[in-house]
N, C-alpha and C positions, 0 to 999 in steps of 0.2 A: 578434444578438450581433455586435459589431464584430470585425474580423479579429484585431486585437491581443489582444482579450479571449479569443477562441477559442484563439489560440496559447498564451496564458497558462494557460488551463484544461487544454489538452492537455499542456503541460509539467508542470503540477502532477500530472496524472493519471499520467504516466510516472514522475515522482519517487516517487509513492505506490506504484506497482507495483514499482518497483526496490527501494525500502526494504522492502516487504513480503516480497519474495523472499529477503531476507537473514536472516529469522528462523531460528535454529538448530533450533527445534522444528517438526516437520512439521505438527502440528495448528494451532499459532499461524500458521504461514506460510499454510496453505490458508484458514484463517478470514479472515485479513487481506486476502488477495487477493480472496476472494469478496465481502467487505464493500466493498472499494474499487470493484470492478466494479459491484456492485449499486447502490451509492450514485450513481455517475456515470450509470448507465443510468436510474435513477429520476428524476434531475433533468435529463435530457437536453433536455427541452422548455421549461425555464424561460427566460423572456425578460426578466423584470423586472430591471433593473440592480441594484436594492437587494437583491433576493433572491439574485441571482448573487454579489454581493459578500459577503453573509452566508455563502453556501455555500462560497465560496473561503476565507474566514477559518476556517470550520470544518475545511476540508480541510487548511489550513496547520497548524492545531492538531493534527489527526490525524497529519500527517507528523512533527511534532515528537514526538508520543507514540510513534509506531512506532519512530522512531530511538532514543529513550530505552530502550524495551523491548527492542530488539535488543541494545543495549549491555549491558543487565542480563542478558539471556538468554545472552550469550556468556561471562559470568563463571562460569557453572556448567556442568559437564559433563553432557550428557544422553545417554541411551541411544537409539540409532536405533530407530524402529519397524519392524515387519515390512514396511510399505508402502514404506518408503524402500529404494532399491536400494543395495547395497554397491558401493563403487568397486572396480573390478578392479585388483589389484596386478600389476605387471609384473615381479615377482621371479623 
């Protein structure tokens, strides 16, 4: 893989992780993070430029989907789960 292509892949990976971390719901957030990491690990050894380009297009589509879903999720109030820690108030 060319250096510029590698940088582009890593940049897209970071964007996907960053977008996934913004899900308001704990379950969606952890699922998205796990799927992003697993997909990139699974395709780590791909060398064929056509396959790499197809995977990059799929990742861009996933990024757009995650960003839309985060916006929709923020429109509705959700109750925090037991797993999520409450922020400590300094009152």
